[in-house]
MARMI-622241 format. One record per residue (C-alpha): residue in three letters; x, y, z; chain; residue number from 1. Coordinates in nm, 4 decimals, padded with zeros to 6 digits. Each point is the difference from the previous one (the first is absolute). Example, Ala and Ser with C-alpha at 12.3 -4.5 7.8 and 13.67 -1.06 7.14 Angstrom:
2
+--------+----------+----------+----------+--------+-----+
| residu |     east |    north |       up | chaine | num |
+--------+----------+----------+----------+--------+-----+
|    ALA |  01.2300 | -00.4500 |  00.7800 |      A |   1 |
|    SER |  00.1370 |  00.3440 | -00.0660 |      A |   2 |
+--------+----------+----------+----------+--------+-----+
This chain:
144
+--------+----------+----------+----------+--------+-----+
| residu |     east |    north |       up | chaine | num |
+--------+----------+----------+----------+--------+-----+
|    MET |  00.0000 |  00.0000 |  00.0000 |      A |   1 |
|    GLU |  00.2903 |  00.2401 |  00.0771 |      A |   2 |
|    ALA |  00.1310 | -00.0443 | -00.3529 |      A |   3 |
|    ILE | -00.3320 |  00.1193 | -00.1421 |      A |   4 |
|    LEU | -00.0792 |  00.2813 |  00.2441 |      A |   5 |
|    GLY |  00.2491 |  00.2694 |  00.0933 |      A |   6 |
|    ASP |  00.0228 |  00.1518 |  00.3486 |      A |   7 |
|    ASN | -00.2394 |  00.2864 | -00.0813 |      A |   8 |
|    SER | -00.2516 | -00.2394 | -00.1531 |      A |   9 |
|    LEU |  00.0101 | -00.2126 |  00.3154 |      A |  10 |
|    CYS | -00.0586 |  00.3124 |  00.2098 |      A |  11 |
|    LEU | -00.3009 |  00.1031 | -00.2061 |      A |  12 |
|    LEU | -00.1427 | -00.3521 | -00.0072 |      A |  13 |
|    THR |  00.0394 | -00.0457 |  00.3754 |      A |  14 |
|    THR | -00.1462 |  00.3436 |  00.0701 |      A |  15 |
|    HIS | -00.2975 | -00.0755 | -00.2242 |      A |  16 |
|    LEU | -00.0583 | -00.3428 |  00.1515 |      A |  17 |
|    SER |  00.0344 |  00.1416 |  00.3529 |      A |  18 |
|    SER | -00.2714 |  00.2538 | -00.0772 |      A |  19 |
|    LEU | -00.2342 | -00.2918 | -00.0695 |      A |  20 |
|    HIS |  00.0854 | -00.1862 |  00.3225 |      A |  21 |
|    PHE | -00.3614 | -00.0446 |  00.1038 |      A |  22 |
|    ALA | -00.0716 | -00.2084 | -00.3093 |      A |  23 |
|    TYR |  00.2999 | -00.2346 |  00.0130 |      A |  24 |
|    SER | -00.0348 | -00.3678 | -00.0440 |      A |  25 |
|    ALA |  00.2471 | -00.2126 |  00.1965 |      A |  26 |
|    PRO |  00.2317 | -00.0602 | -00.3014 |      A |  27 |
|    LEU | -00.0017 |  00.3712 | -00.0844 |      A |  28 |
|    ARG |  00.0950 |  00.0880 |  00.3608 |      A |  29 |
|    LEU |  00.2976 | -00.2344 | -00.0288 |      A |  30 |
|    CYS |  00.1022 |  00.1663 | -00.3258 |      A |  31 |
|    VAL | -00.0189 |  00.3461 |  00.1576 |      A |  32 |
|    ARG |  00.2049 | -00.1118 |  00.3017 |      A |  33 |
|    TYR |  00.2638 | -00.1381 | -00.2343 |      A |  34 |
|    LEU |  00.0115 |  00.3222 | -00.2020 |      A |  35 |
|    GLU |  00.0204 |  00.2173 |  00.3116 |      A |  36 |
|    LYS |  00.2916 | -00.2010 |  00.1336 |      A |  37 |
|    ARG |  00.1637 |  00.0045 | -00.3429 |      A |  38 |
|    LEU | -00.0243 |  00.3790 | -00.0127 |      A |  39 |
|    VAL |  00.1901 |  00.0514 |  00.3219 |      A |  40 |
|    LEU |  00.2226 | -00.2985 |  00.0562 |      A |  41 |
|    GLU |  00.1957 | -00.1996 | -00.2494 |      A |  42 |
|    ASN |  00.2688 | -00.1968 |  00.1756 |      A |  43 |
|    ASP | -00.0254 |  00.2552 |  00.2842 |      A |  44 |
|    ARG |  00.0578 |  00.3048 | -00.2166 |      A |  45 |
|    LEU | -00.2400 |  00.2793 | -00.0809 |      A |  46 |
|    SER | -00.1678 |  00.0427 | -00.3334 |      A |  47 |
|    ASP |  00.0848 |  00.3214 | -00.1826 |      A |  48 |
|    SER | -00.3404 |  00.1537 |  00.0705 |      A |  49 |
|    SER |  00.0137 | -00.0850 |  00.3719 |      A |  50 |
|    ALA |  00.3497 |  00.1461 |  00.0265 |      A |  51 |
|    ARG | -00.1218 |  00.3211 | -00.1664 |      A |  52 |
|    ILE | -00.2919 |  00.0202 |  00.2433 |      A |  53 |
|    ILE |  00.2351 | -00.0460 |  00.2944 |      A |  54 |
|    ARG |  00.2278 |  00.2779 | -00.1314 |      A |  55 |
|    ALA | -00.3000 |  00.2313 | -00.0420 |      A |  56 |
|    ILE | -00.1199 | -00.0713 |  00.3553 |      A |  57 |
|    ARG |  00.3474 |  00.0620 |  00.1426 |      A |  58 |
|    ALA |  00.0176 |  00.3306 | -00.1886 |      A |  59 |
|    VAL | -00.2796 |  00.1480 |  00.2141 |      A |  60 |
|    PRO |  00.1887 |  00.2113 |  00.2572 |      A |  61 |
|    LYS | -00.0745 |  00.0255 |  00.3706 |      A |  62 |
|    GLY | -00.2750 |  00.2505 |  00.0683 |      A |  63 |
|    LYS | -00.1632 | -00.0594 | -00.3391 |      A |  64 |
|    VAL | -00.2602 | -00.2435 | -00.1314 |      A |  65 |
|    SER | -00.0936 | -00.1457 | -00.3353 |      A |  66 |
|    CYS | -00.2972 | -00.1953 | -00.1257 |      A |  67 |
|    TYR | -00.0136 | -00.3490 | -00.1475 |      A |  68 |
|    ARG | -00.0758 |  00.1368 | -00.3476 |      A |  69 |
|    ASP |  00.2976 |  00.2382 |  00.0002 |      A |  70 |
|    ILE |  00.2360 | -00.2758 |  00.1130 |      A |  71 |
|    ALA | -00.1246 | -00.2180 | -00.2857 |      A |  72 |
|    LEU |  00.0503 |  00.2851 | -00.2483 |      A |  73 |
|    ALA |  00.3496 |  00.0718 |  00.1354 |      A |  74 |
|    ALA |  00.0806 | -00.3686 | -00.0509 |      A |  75 |
|    GLY | -00.1214 |  00.0192 | -00.3601 |      A |  76 |
|    LEU | -00.3124 | -00.2081 |  00.0658 |      A |  77 |
|    PRO | -00.3019 |  00.2142 | -00.0905 |      A |  78 |
|    ASN | -00.2388 | -00.2807 |  00.0989 |      A |  79 |
|    GLY |  00.2123 | -00.1310 |  00.2854 |      A |  80 |
|    THR | -00.1825 |  00.1335 |  00.3055 |      A |  81 |
|    ARG | -00.0973 | -00.3474 |  00.1189 |      A |  82 |
|    GLN |  00.3546 | -00.1207 | -00.0485 |      A |  83 |
|    VAL |  00.1228 |  00.2872 |  00.2221 |      A |  84 |
|    VAL | -00.2433 | -00.1130 |  00.2688 |      A |  85 |
|    TRP |  00.1204 | -00.3578 | -00.0386 |      A |  86 |
|    VAL |  00.3687 |  00.1002 |  00.0251 |      A |  87 |
|    LEU | -00.0735 |  00.2096 |  00.3094 |      A |  88 |
|    HIS | -00.1909 | -00.2866 |  00.1581 |      A |  89 |
|    SER |  00.2481 | -00.2723 | -00.0900 |      A |  90 |
|    LEU |  00.3409 |  00.1654 |  00.0047 |      A |  91 |
|    SER | -00.0081 |  00.2936 |  00.2450 |      A |  92 |
|    ALA |  00.1605 | -00.1906 |  00.2864 |      A |  93 |
|    LYS |  00.2554 | -00.1863 | -00.2116 |      A |  94 |
|    HIS |  00.1168 |  00.3153 | -00.1792 |      A |  95 |
|    ARG | -00.0631 |  00.2425 |  00.2889 |      A |  96 |
|    LEU | -00.2258 |  00.2183 | -00.2106 |      A |  97 |
|    PRO | -00.1484 |  00.3236 |  00.1360 |      A |  98 |
|    TRP | -00.3477 | -00.1456 | -00.0557 |      A |  99 |
|    HIS | -00.1624 |  00.2589 |  00.2256 |      A | 100 |
|    ARG |  00.0740 |  00.2798 | -00.2512 |      A | 101 |
|    ILE | -00.2292 | -00.1513 | -00.2640 |      A | 102 |
|    ILE | -00.3668 |  00.0974 |  00.0325 |      A | 103 |
|    ARG | -00.3064 |  00.0368 | -00.2204 |      A | 104 |
|    ALA | -00.0161 |  00.2716 | -00.2660 |      A | 105 |
|    ASP | -00.2689 |  00.1829 |  00.1999 |      A | 106 |
|    GLY |  00.2409 |  00.0297 |  00.2946 |      A | 107 |
|    THR | -00.1585 | -00.2633 |  00.2220 |      A | 108 |
|    ILE |  00.1718 | -00.2919 |  00.1648 |      A | 109 |
|    ALA | -00.1181 | -00.3205 | -00.1649 |      A | 110 |
|    LEU |  00.0436 | -00.2199 |  00.3062 |      A | 111 |
|    GLY | -00.2897 | -00.0025 |  00.2415 |      A | 112 |
|    ALA | -00.0216 | -00.0192 |  00.3761 |      A | 113 |
|    GLY |  00.1657 | -00.3164 |  00.1216 |      A | 114 |
|    GLU |  00.1705 | -00.0504 | -00.3380 |      A | 115 |
|    GLY |  00.2969 |  00.2309 |  00.0560 |      A | 116 |
|    GLY | -00.1590 |  00.3358 | -00.0763 |      A | 117 |
|    GLU |  00.0823 |  00.1324 |  00.3469 |      A | 118 |
|    LEU |  00.3632 | -00.1071 | -00.0356 |      A | 119 |
|    GLN |  00.0229 |  00.1597 | -00.3434 |      A | 120 |
|    ALA | -00.1377 |  00.3295 |  00.1356 |      A | 121 |
|    GLN |  00.2405 | -00.0151 |  00.2939 |      A | 122 |
|    LEU |  00.3009 | -00.0615 | -00.2282 |      A | 123 |
|    LEU | -00.1027 |  00.2853 | -00.2289 |      A | 124 |
|    ARG | -00.0454 |  00.2376 |  00.2944 |      A | 125 |
|    ALA |  00.3461 | -00.0988 |  00.1282 |      A | 126 |
|    GLU |  00.1388 |  00.1221 | -00.3339 |      A | 127 |
|    GLY | -00.1853 |  00.3311 |  00.0290 |      A | 128 |
|    VAL | -00.2959 | -00.0799 | -00.2232 |      A | 129 |
|    ALA | -00.3291 |  00.1363 |  00.1337 |      A | 130 |
|    VAL | -00.2623 | -00.2762 |  00.0066 |      A | 131 |
|    SER | -00.3563 |  00.0890 |  00.0959 |      A | 132 |
|    ALA | -00.2040 | -00.1983 |  00.2515 |      A | 133 |
|    THR | -00.1773 | -00.1624 | -00.2960 |      A | 134 |
|    GLY |  00.3305 | -00.1104 | -00.1543 |      A | 135 |
|    ARG |  00.0284 |  00.2629 | -00.2730 |      A | 136 |
|    VAL |  00.3181 |  00.1706 | -00.1223 |      A | 137 |
|    ASP |  00.0046 |  00.3262 | -00.1980 |      A | 138 |
|    MET |  00.1426 | -00.1220 | -00.3310 |      A | 139 |
|    ARG |  00.0643 |  00.3543 | -00.1229 |      A | 140 |
|    ARG |  00.2344 |  00.0553 |  00.2925 |      A | 141 |
|    TYR |  00.1615 | -00.3410 |  00.0506 |      A | 142 |
|    ALA |  00.0009 | -00.1713 | -00.3395 |      A | 143 |
|    GLN |  00.3438 | -00.0713 | -00.1370 |      A | 144 |
+--------+----------+----------+----------+--------+-----+
């Protein structure tokens, strides 16, 4: 399959299939899991697109935020928002990513209560980013 599909094609296919997750059959779920793993790890090395996402995330300086869409665009993946989320979820600890600096485009923290939203707000405040009680950041002021 790798010989037929390039890295970007795999990204787009996985992103598209992930968007249809509620309609998966069991074999399709296995296919998506395989593609997701293939995108990030191949003999314990990052795919090109995942490496670009990681570089884009690391480029967000302390005291600033970025949104999932802008990270995907910076990585050259115009439809890669879901892949950014997946990289943040799967690789933040391993690669020590500043995951807390990535929020929604409307300035809100995506994680809810009990899911890490409080920690994300706390980490942002520690870097000097003003976070409202409802978990909103002024993107005009703090966006990278």
